[in-house]
Backbone bond lengths (Angstrom), bond angles and torsions (degrees), N, CA, C in turn:
res aa  C-N    CA-C-N  psi(-1)  N-CA   C-N-CA  omega(-1)  CA-C   N-CA-C  phi
1 M - - - 1.455 - - 1.509 108.27 -
2 L 1.247 114.33 99.46 1.440 119.73 -179.53 1.514 110.88 -85.52
3 G 1.349 116.06 135.75 1.456 121.37 173.85 1.507 115.33 78.37
4 T 1.320 120.40 11.86 1.462 121.26 -179.49 1.525 110.87 -117.39
5 R 1.292 116.37 44.83 1.458 119.75 177.99 1.527 110.32 -76.61
6 T 1.309 116.76 136.61 1.464 121.90 177.61 1.522 108.90 -137.53
7 Y 1.321 115.32 62.38 1.459 119.46 -177.20 1.522 112.30 -66.32
8 G 1.316 118.58 -55.68 1.452 121.18 -173.33 1.506 114.21 -101.61
9 T 1.308 118.94 -2.92 1.464 121.96 -174.50 1.524 111.16 -66.68
10 T 1.308 118.09 -43.90 1.454 120.88 -177.88 1.526 111.45 -65.68
11 S 1.337 116.46 -44.82 1.460 118.12 -179.64 1.520 111.36 -68.23
12 T 1.317 117.66 -34.14 1.464 120.86 177.49 1.520 110.51 -66.99
13 L 1.328 116.61 -41.36 1.460 121.16 178.59 1.515 110.51 -65.67
14 N 1.326 117.36 -42.92 1.470 120.57 178.58 1.528 110.66 -63.35
15 S 1.317 116.41 -39.28 1.455 120.47 178.71 1.522 111.24 -64.89
16 A 1.317 117.48 -41.81 1.467 122.31 179.17 1.531 110.43 -64.77
17 V 1.319 116.79 -42.91 1.473 121.36 179.50 1.522 109.92 -65.42
18 G 1.346 116.21 -43.04 1.465 120.13 178.30 1.515 112.04 -62.65
19 S 1.324 116.94 -40.44 1.457 120.25 177.40 1.520 111.43 -65.42
20 S 1.321 117.01 -41.12 1.464 120.23 178.75 1.517 111.92 -63.98
21 V 1.315 116.28 -42.20 1.468 120.10 178.13 1.523 109.27 -62.95
22 W 1.324 117.70 -44.49 1.456 119.45 -179.58 1.525 111.43 -64.11
23 L 1.340 118.12 -36.26 1.461 119.97 176.96 1.517 111.62 -62.30
24 I 1.310 117.36 -41.44 1.474 121.49 178.84 1.528 110.35 -67.07
25 V 1.338 117.87 -44.79 1.449 121.73 177.64 1.522 110.28 -61.38
26 S 1.336 117.48 -41.89 1.472 122.37 178.66 1.526 110.93 -61.07
27 L 1.326 116.42 -42.54 1.456 120.77 179.58 1.532 111.03 -62.96
28 V 1.332 116.17 -46.26 1.465 119.86 -179.93 1.523 110.77 -63.01
29 L 1.331 117.42 -46.10 1.468 121.30 178.97 1.519 111.21 -62.48
30 A 1.333 117.68 -39.70 1.458 120.90 179.12 1.531 111.60 -64.31
31 V 1.317 117.05 -43.01 1.466 120.88 179.27 1.533 110.55 -64.59
32 V 1.327 116.71 -48.10 1.454 121.12 -179.77 1.539 110.14 -64.08
33 G 1.335 116.81 -45.51 1.461 120.68 179.37 1.515 112.51 -62.73
34 G 1.330 116.44 -42.46 1.464 120.03 178.95 1.519 111.89 -62.26
35 I 1.310 116.65 -42.90 1.479 120.69 179.47 1.518 110.17 -65.59
36 L 1.343 117.45 -43.82 1.469 119.87 179.83 1.524 111.90 -64.62
37 V 1.335 117.78 -44.35 1.460 120.20 179.39 1.533 109.80 -62.78
38 Y 1.313 117.19 -41.62 1.469 120.26 -178.89 1.520 111.58 -62.48
39 F 1.332 117.93 -48.77 1.453 120.00 -173.78 1.524 113.39 -83.47
40 L 1.335 118.45 -27.98 1.466 119.58 -177.88 1.526 113.11 -95.72
41 F 1.309 118.34 -41.96 1.457 121.79 -174.59 1.521 112.67 -93.39
42 L 1.339 117.07 -41.63 1.461 120.95 -174.96 1.516 114.01 -92.86
43 A 1.322 117.52 13.35 1.457 121.01 179.73 1.529 109.43 -62.72
44 K 1.331 116.42 148.81 1.474 121.62 -179.03 1.528 111.44 -59.24
45 K 1.326 117.50 -30.02 1.456 119.81 -178.80 1.531 111.87 -66.25
46 N 1.333 117.38 -19.75 1.467 121.70 -179.39 1.525 113.26 -89.11
47 E 1.336 116.84 -4.08 1.474 119.95 -177.48 1.530 109.57 -64.83
48 G 1.328 115.15 126.39 1.462 121.67 179.00 1.518 115.09 83.40
49 K 1.332 118.38 -0.90 1.465 121.59 -178.80 1.517 113.50 -80.26
50 F 1.316 116.89 -27.19 1.469 120.76 -170.56 1.511 111.80 -96.14
51 T 1.339 114.92 157.82 1.452 121.19 175.59 1.533 108.58 -132.65
52 G 1.313 115.47 162.40 1.462 121.51 175.68 1.497 112.99 67.98
53 F 1.332 114.55 -138.18 1.464 121.06 -176.70 1.522 111.45 -63.52
54 V 1.324 117.80 -37.73 1.465 120.73 -178.28 1.527 109.88 -65.68
55 A 1.343 117.70 -37.00 1.466 120.54 175.97 1.529 110.42 -65.00
56 W 1.345 116.12 -41.83 1.453 119.54 177.36 1.523 110.27 -62.27
57 L 1.353 116.87 -42.75 1.453 121.47 179.04 1.527 111.43 -63.26
58 Y 1.334 116.65 -40.43 1.462 120.44 176.78 1.517 110.68 -60.97
59 D 1.344 116.79 -47.04 1.467 120.29 178.86 1.518 111.52 -63.58
60 F 1.327 116.65 -38.75 1.470 120.95 179.88 1.516 111.18 -65.50
61 L 1.325 117.16 -47.56 1.470 120.57 -177.38 1.515 113.20 -73.39
62 S 1.328 117.63 -25.05 1.466 120.07 178.51 1.524 112.21 -95.24
63 F 1.327 116.63 6.45 1.468 123.37 176.56 1.524 112.71 59.69
64 K 1.320 116.15 35.88 1.476 120.37 175.51 1.512 110.30 -74.66
65 K 1.311 117.21 -32.74 1.456 121.78 178.91 1.533 107.64 -113.75
66 M 1.319 114.54 135.75 1.462 119.74 179.41 1.531 109.01 -98.39
67 F 1.307 116.25 116.29 1.460 121.16 179.59 1.527 111.20 -92.75
68 L 1.309 116.33 -9.14 1.453 120.40 -177.55 1.528 111.62 -67.02
69 E 1.325 116.83 -31.57 1.469 119.52 -179.19 1.528 111.16 -62.59
70 A 1.316 116.80 -47.00 1.470 120.53 178.65 1.534 110.07 -65.21
71 L 1.326 116.78 -40.20 1.465 120.39 179.13 1.527 111.06 -64.24
72 L 1.340 117.00 -39.89 1.468 119.85 177.70 1.522 111.42 -64.89
73 K 1.325 117.12 -39.47 1.461 120.02 179.99 1.530 110.79 -65.67
74 I 1.318 116.68 -40.78 1.458 120.00 178.67 1.519 111.26 -66.15
75 T 1.332 117.37 -44.72 1.464 119.94 179.78 1.528 110.86 -67.34
76 Y 1.341 117.85 -32.92 1.462 119.51 174.93 1.521 110.27 -60.38
77 L 1.333 116.74 -47.48 1.467 119.65 179.68 1.511 111.56 -61.04
78 I 1.316 117.39 -40.32 1.471 121.27 179.30 1.525 109.99 -62.52
79 F 1.335 116.92 -48.41 1.465 119.86 -178.95 1.536 112.11 -67.24
80 A 1.316 116.96 -38.45 1.477 119.47 179.39 1.533 110.64 -64.68
81 I 1.313 116.28 -42.20 1.471 119.25 177.04 1.525 110.66 -66.00
82 Y 1.340 117.01 -40.00 1.461 120.95 178.69 1.536 111.27 -61.79
83 V 1.334 116.56 -47.45 1.473 120.53 -179.33 1.522 109.60 -61.53
84 T 1.319 115.83 -44.19 1.470 119.99 -179.96 1.518 111.58 -61.14
85 L 1.339 116.65 -50.43 1.460 120.03 -177.82 1.530 111.85 -68.31
86 S 1.336 117.64 -39.51 1.459 119.31 -179.18 1.517 112.26 -70.03
87 S 1.329 117.74 -24.50 1.456 119.87 177.30 1.531 111.24 -65.42
88 F 1.321 117.68 -26.50 1.468 120.72 179.01 1.520 112.73 -67.84
89 A 1.331 117.46 -16.03 1.455 120.03 175.44 1.531 110.99 -66.99
90 L 1.323 116.86 -21.89 1.467 121.39 -178.44 1.528 112.86 -93.46
91 I 1.302 118.75 -7.23 1.464 121.21 -171.00 1.526 112.33 -61.80
92 G 1.320 118.06 -34.85 1.471 120.56 -178.75 1.502 113.31 -81.58
93 S 1.319 118.40 -32.23 1.463 120.97 -173.93 1.535 112.59 -97.14
94 N 1.324 118.41 -34.60 1.458 121.13 -174.79 1.526 108.45 -148.35
95 F 1.313 116.06 94.57 1.458 119.56 -175.44 1.523 111.91 -65.63
96 L 1.344 117.88 -38.72 1.457 120.26 177.81 1.533 111.19 -66.45
97 G 1.331 116.33 -37.03 1.458 120.54 175.10 1.523 110.86 -63.33
98 F 1.317 116.38 -38.88 1.472 121.71 176.78 1.512 109.86 -60.54
99 L 1.338 117.09 -50.42 1.467 120.44 -179.21 1.530 111.73 -63.39
100 A 1.321 116.08 -41.58 1.460 120.24 -179.79 1.528 110.51 -63.76
101 T 1.328 116.12 -45.61 1.467 119.45 179.41 1.523 110.51 -64.68
102 L 1.306 116.10 -42.71 1.455 120.54 -178.90 1.524 112.27 -62.97
103 I 1.312 116.25 -45.94 1.479 119.84 -175.24 1.532 111.56 -86.19
104 I 1.340 115.93 -56.30 1.471 119.35 -175.60 1.518 111.24 -69.60
105 G 1.326 117.12 -38.60 1.465 119.77 178.44 1.508 112.06 -60.27
106 N 1.337 117.10 -46.35 1.463 119.92 178.01 1.528 111.66 -66.98
107 L 1.324 116.62 -34.61 1.457 120.06 178.44 1.535 110.44 -66.11
108 V 1.322 117.50 -43.07 1.473 121.38 179.19 1.524 110.42 -63.77
109 V 1.319 117.14 -44.94 1.477 120.65 177.67 1.520 110.13 -59.29
110 R 1.337 116.97 -43.76 1.466 121.07 -178.82 1.522 111.48 -63.28
111 V 1.332 116.84 -44.26 1.473 120.43 -178.39 1.524 110.86 -64.82
112 I 1.316 117.68 -42.00 1.458 120.94 178.75 1.519 110.68 -60.80
113 Y 1.323 117.57 -44.84 1.453 120.52 -178.86 1.524 111.67 -72.53
114 E 1.308 118.24 -32.32 1.470 119.10 175.97 1.527 110.83 -65.83
115 F 1.322 117.49 -40.54 1.474 119.52 176.83 1.528 110.47 -62.89
116 S 1.314 116.65 -39.88 1.471 119.80 177.51 1.518 110.99 -63.01
117 L 1.320 116.93 -44.23 1.462 120.54 179.07 1.527 112.16 -67.64
118 I 1.326 116.63 -33.16 1.469 119.45 176.51 1.519 110.10 -61.76
119 L 1.322 117.54 -42.04 1.461 120.34 177.59 1.526 111.07 -61.08
120 L 1.325 117.13 -41.24 1.467 120.01 177.74 1.525 111.52 -65.94
121 I 1.314 117.13 -40.25 1.466 120.14 179.71 1.518 110.39 -65.81
122 I 1.316 117.87 -40.03 1.464 121.41 176.85 1.521 109.48 -61.74
123 C 1.317 117.37 -42.43 1.463 121.43 178.16 1.514 110.47 -61.84
124 R 1.327 117.86 -46.96 1.462 122.23 -179.20 1.528 110.77 -62.52
125 N 1.334 117.42 -45.66 1.459 120.49 -178.76 1.526 111.84 -66.12
126 T 1.315 116.16 -38.31 1.467 119.96 178.02 1.520 110.39 -64.50
127 T 1.330 116.73 -40.37 1.464 120.99 177.94 1.524 110.38 -63.88
128 E 1.332 117.65 -43.59 1.465 120.70 179.15 1.521 111.77 -64.47
129 L 1.340 116.56 -40.41 1.466 119.29 178.07 1.529 110.93 -64.17
130 A 1.314 116.98 -39.46 1.463 120.09 179.02 1.534 110.62 -65.49
131 K 1.342 116.83 -38.20 1.467 120.01 177.87 1.524 110.56 -65.65
132 Q 1.339 116.43 -43.48 1.461 120.43 179.15 1.512 111.44 -62.65
133 K 1.323 116.11 -39.89 1.461 120.60 -179.68 1.525 110.82 -67.16
134 S 1.333 116.84 -40.37 1.465 119.62 179.45 1.538 111.07 -67.96
135 K 1.346 116.97 -34.21 1.464 119.60 176.85 1.521 110.54 -66.26
136 K 1.343 117.98 -39.23 1.454 121.19 179.01 1.503 111.68 -66.50
137 T 1.328 117.14 -38.45 1.469 119.40 179.37 1.530 110.69 -73.28
138 D 1.335 118.04 -29.43 1.461 121.06 177.50 1.528 110.61 -71.40
139 D 1.324 117.61 -32.52 1.468 122.31 -178.85 1.523 112.49 -72.19
140 K 1.327 116.20 -24.31 1.486 119.22 -176.44 1.491 111.83 -79.25
């Protein structure tokens, strides 16, 4: 049989089928696991029951603590330092470009991150107002 070599075709096909099966199994397990964790672990009756790492995990999974604020602050610092340092690449060839990048670049980064933080602050304040309102209605 001339010209009908199939050295790697079978193993490649088996690998693709195995990957597809694993993706489907992963999806089913993720859906079932997510539903079980939501109804068994994150139920309102479990609020305040846990201590230590499990309490932290409960707060993390129920979005009681927002980690995005700290992450945004860290990424802001990284980008601000990057813009500042990268602007020095222009100092020898284009001094006005250097100043523009240094000043306007940092200003743009700051404004973008402030808008992001404003959205988080609005979310936090809205959540606190809703909690206060629910406490007032529970007291009546």
